[in-house]
BATOR-284223 format. One record per residue (C-alpha): residue in three letters; x, y, z. Coordinates in steps of 0.05 Angstrom, whole numbers, plus 5000, padded with zeros to 4 digits. Example, Ala and Ser with C-alpha at 12.3 -4.5 7.8 and 13.67 -1.06 7.14 Angstrom:
BATOR-284223
ALA524649105156;SER527349795143;
This chain:
BATOR-284223
MET645246737077;THR638046827054;ALA635146227017;PRO632746366945;THR625446496937;ALA621745906905;PRO618546036837;ILE611046006827;GLY608545296825;ALA613245026878;GLY610344646937;THR603444776965;ALA602945496943;GLU601545306870;SER593945246875;PRO592145926906;LEU597146296863;LEU594745976798;ALA587546106820;LEU589446836829;LEU592646836760;GLY586246546732;GLY582147106762;PHE587147616736;ILE586547356665;ALA578947326669;GLU578948066689;LEU583548226630;ARG578447916584;ARG572848316616;ALA577048946606;GLY577348776531;LEU584248466523;PRO584047876475;VAL587247316516;SER586746616487;LEU587045966525;THR593945826495;GLU596446496521;HIS593546336589;LEU597545696590;ASP603746066567;ALA603046556624;MET602245996674;GLU608645666649;ALA612546326646;VAL611246536718;ARG613345846744;HIS620546076731;ILE619946776763;PRO621646886837;LEU615747176876;ASP619847736906;ASP621947996837;ARG615448366824;GLU617748736762;ALA620248096728;PHE613647766747;LYS609748336716;PHE613548346651;ALA613447586644;LEU605847636646;ALA605848226598;ALA610247856548;THR605247296542;LEU598647676549;VAL599348376519;LYS599448416443;HIS598649166431;HIS602049756465;ALA595250106472;HIS593049536519;TRP598849636567;ARG595350126614;ALA589249676622;PHE593949086636;GLU597949486687;THR591749716724;VAL589049006731;PHE595948746751;GLU596649266806;VAL589849066833;TYR590848316832;PHE598148296852;SER598648896898;LEU601548776967;ARG595548727013;GLY593448467081;ALA596648507150;GLU602648107127;HIS604548667079;GLU604149267126;PRO610049747118;GLY616049597162;ASP615748837156;GLY620348727096;THR616249017039;TRP620749627043;ALA627849637017;ASP632849367068;ASP627249237118;VAL626649977134;ASP620750227174;PRO617850837138;ALA616851167206;GLU624351187213;LEU625151497145;LEU620052027165;ASP623252207232;PRO625452937224;ARG629252967290;PRO636852997289;GLU640552347300;GLY641452177373;MET635152517397;GLY629552087424;GLY622352207441;GLY619052837416;GLU612453027384;PRO609152637327;LEU610752847256;SER607053497240;ASP604253717173;GLU610054217166;ASP615053667180;LEU611853217128;ALA611953787077;ARG619353907091;LEU620953167083;LEU617153147018;PHE620953746992;ALA627653437011;ALA625852766981;LEU623853086915;LEU630053516914;ARG634652916925;GLY630652416885;ASP630351956946;GLN625551396923;ALA625151056991;GLN623251697027;LEU618251886972;ARG614851226984;ALA614951337058;VAL611852027050;ALA606451737006;TRP604951207059;ARG604351727114;ALA600452227071;VAL595151707054;GLN594851497127;ARG593952217150;TYR590052577095;ALA585952067055;GLY580951927110;MET579951207089;GLU575150787130;PRO574150037123;GLY567749857086;ARG566350567064;PRO563850566992;VAL568251136966;GLY572251116902;GLY579851156902;THR579651796861;TYR576652176920;TYR582051926967;LEU587352106917;TYR584552806909;ARG584352926985;THR591452676994;LEU594653076937;ARG590753696956;ASN593553677027;LEU600653557002;GLY600154216964;LEU603554026898;ASP601154646859;ASP607255096872;LEU612154546891;LEU615554506823;GLU617255246821;ARG619855236893;LEU624354646876;LEU627054986814;GLU628455616854;THR632255216906;ILE636454856854;GLY638055526821;GLU640255826888;GLU644655226905;ALA647955216836;GLU655055496832;ARG653255886769;PRO646756086735;LEU643455506698;THR643155526623;PRO636255456589;LEU637954736572;GLU640054566643;GLU633854896670;ARG629554496622;LEU632853846642;GLU632054006716;ARG624654166704;ASP623553506667;GLU626953116722;LEU622953446778;GLU616453346740;ALA618152606734;ARG619452566810;ILE612852916826;ASP609252436779;GLN612651856815;LEU610052126881;ARG602952136852;LYS603851416830;GLU606351206899;VAL600351546932;GLU595651206882;ALA598950526894;GLU598350606970;ILE590950776964;ARG589850196918;ARG593449726965;ARG589049927023;LEU582649886981;VAL584449186955;ALA585848957026;ASP579049217047;ARG574649026988;GLY578248476950;PRO581348476880;GLU574948306842;ALA571048896869;MET576849376858;ALA577949126787;ARG570649286771;THR571449986801;LEU577950146764;ARG576249816698;LYS577150286639;PRO575650156566;LEU581350026517;PRO582850596468;GLU579050236413;ASP572950186458;VAL572850916482;GLU566751286457;PHE568551896416;MET563052336444;HIS564752196518;ALA572352146516;THR576452526567;ARG582552936546;GLU587052366566;GLU582851856528;MET582852316467;GLU590452316468;ALA590351546471;LEU585451546412;ARG590151986371;LYS595751496384;ALA591450896366;ILE588751176300;ASP595351116262;PRO596550366270;LEU589150256256;THR589550636191;ARG595750266169;LYS592449596183;LEU586149786146;ALA590050066087;ALA593949416081;ARG587549016085;LEU584249436031;SER590349345987;ARG590048585994;ARG582648565982;ARG583249005920;ARG588948575893;HIS585147925904;SER578648195876;ARG581948295808;ARG581247555793;GLY575047435752;VAL571746825720;LEU575546235691;ASP578346355621;PHE576945665590;ARG580645785524;ARG587146025557;THR586745465608;ILE586344925553;ARG592045255514;GLN596345265577;SER594744535591;LEU598144305527;SER604944405560;TYR602643905614;GLY600143375567;GLY593043625568;VAL592543675644;PRO589644365665;ALA594944455720;GLU594845225715;PRO587845515710;ARG587546185675;PHE582646735694;ARG579947365663;TYR582247945706;LYS577648515725;ARG580049215718;PRO576049565772;ALA576250315774;LYS577950645839;PRO571650945869;GLU570951675888;ILE568951855958;MET565352465987;VAL565352566062;ILE560053036092;ALA561453126166;ASP557553476221;ILE562753846264;SER557954156315;GLY558954056390;SER561153376415;VAL560053056347;ALA566353426324;ALA570952926359;PHE567652356320;ALA568252726254;ARG575552896267;PHE577652176277;THR573551936218;LEU576952456173;HIS583652206199;LEU581751496177;VAL578951696109;TYR585252076090;ALA589751526114;ILE586651036066;SER585351556011;SER590451235964;HIS585150705951;PHE580451215921;SER581251605857;LYS578652235889;VAL576952445960;ARG572953075974;SER571053306044;PHE565453766067;VAL563854006137;PHE557554326163;ILE553654586223;ASP547854976194;GLY552055206135;LEU556654766092;ASP563654866064;GLU568454446024;VAL575154346060;THR578653886011;ASN584054405996;LEU585654476070;PHE587653746072;GLU591453766006;THR595654366028;SER597354096097;GLU602853586107;ASP600353406176;ILE593253126183;THR592653416254;GLU594354106228;ALA589254016172;VAL583753826221;HIS585454436263;ARG584954876202;VAL578154576185;ASN575654746255;THR578155456252;SER577455656179;ALA571455296150;ASP565255726136;VAL560055286169;VAL555455766206;TRP549456026169;VAL544756306222;ASP545756106295;GLY551055556294;HIS546254996312;SER545754366269;ASP541054426210;TYR541853816166;GLY536354016118;HIS539554686100;ALA546654386098;LEU544453816052;GLY540754316007;VAL547054736001;PHE551054115984;TRP546153915929;ASP545854605898;ARG553454705897;TYR556254005888;GLY550553545869;ALA552753535796;SER559353225817;VAL555952605846;GLY556152025797;PRO555851265791;LYS562951195818;THR561751635879;THR561051355950;VAL557951865997;MET559351816072;ILE555352256119;LEU557852316191;GLY553052576243;ASP547852436296;ALA541852666253;ARG539553126308;ASN536453686268;ASN533854166322;TYR526854076293;HIS528654406227;ALA526254146159;SER529653486144;GLY531553596071;SER530852846061;TRP529452955987;VAL536953095979;MET538452406009;ARG533652095959;GLU537252445901;LEU544052245927;HIS541851525933;ARG539251545861;LYS545651835831;ALA551251565875;ARG554450875875;ARG553150795950;VAL550851236008;PHE552951076080;TRP551051436144;LEU555651376205;ASN552251566271;PRO556351646336;GLU550251536380;PRO547650856404;ARG542050576361;SER537450616421;TYR538151376418;TRP536251426344;ASP529451746331;THR529052016402;GLY528152766415;ASP530153156353;SER533652566319;ILE530652396251;MET535351826234;SER529951366204;GLU527851916155;TYR534851936127;SER536451186133;THR530951026082;HIS535451316028;CYS542050996051;ASP545450346030;GLY547550256102;THR547050616169;PHE552250456221;GLU553050586295;VAL560250826299;ARG561851036371;THR568850756377;LEU575050596336;ARG572949866338;HIS566250046305;LEU569950466254;GLU574449886236;ARG568549426227;PHE565149926182;VAL571249976136;GLU572149226135;LYS564949116116;THR563949646063;PHE570549756026;
């Protein structure tokens, strides 16, 4: 009978394991996860009670103490896989790291049972085994195929400074996954006793896509294991480190990061809306009302136990958003419009305008759309924002705004301008900014470029910032949150 595995902290293994845990948490902090000293201690205590061979329980015990937001899960998982991957000679396949101590070479032997010897596994044999494993959903064989595929196709060499993405691309390309899904569906359809219904076909497709995705994960994990064994966890963590969704720059986000941003914007807007509501409620309290306080004190024998205050009755401000939607700046404008409309209940009126070299009001597109994503799509496809050539012209766009809508700007209006102030060397139209600053309650400019880029090339940010109550570098959701907290 196998003896139970000792939990972390037992015997002499405690020091190196806890040191590794310390390095793991330090890397989480570098990746942006807010891990306090107390949470570090909680994690140390939690993993003392987890058997080392129960890797999933170990992983989720750490996650329960260290991860506070679902958007941080992927960053946590990446760092975990680097620091706690099976690595080194003692973790080579076939030595117990595989289920039931199975050597993957045995799982990959295509010869009929009872036959010995023979040629090494060919590419065609490996392809057939992969097809069969995906068809049956055989996890052990999928893992074995991933191990052999990385060994054969990745071309990994110790000490070679090549990123894991290159090795992953080479391996998956040689496995030929492009038409695999359709071939699997065709085989399932042929083996079925009757034609599959649309629902059954959809379910089969979803299941096969999940299995193919699992294969990709197994290949990636095997590459990572070998890289960590070669380079060490610290170097690999630096290589694989990715920003959290709230730290992803709008203008350089990949499609996958944009999807993460879309998921992160909703909880952010709810949090900011609640914060604005509390701030507005608390700001109603004004100066001490001495007469009412003295009158109230009579019921306490002259002791002013309940101070009375004069309450303000602040009017809700109006807000006008003027957003540049040209080129890569459009992603920034889209997420900012999401935020503004999520907290619009705290303003008496919200009007939105978009421009490139022409300008158009799009308030009605938001008011007639139930879904904000649909509204933003309609803005991008329906707004009349091109005047001449479709290149940014802030001067002309601001002039159009002033001529058409300048009379609507008043002492209750907050104007927010979203853009990089890159004017393609056209006239600046800064006089409009001066007039807006004179008439409006406040004027803010949100720029998605780093401050070091302002006033370089065709940027004329300083010419506009002279007439603003605040100019803000807003490249990420975290910057956007700070702006709202500071100004509203």
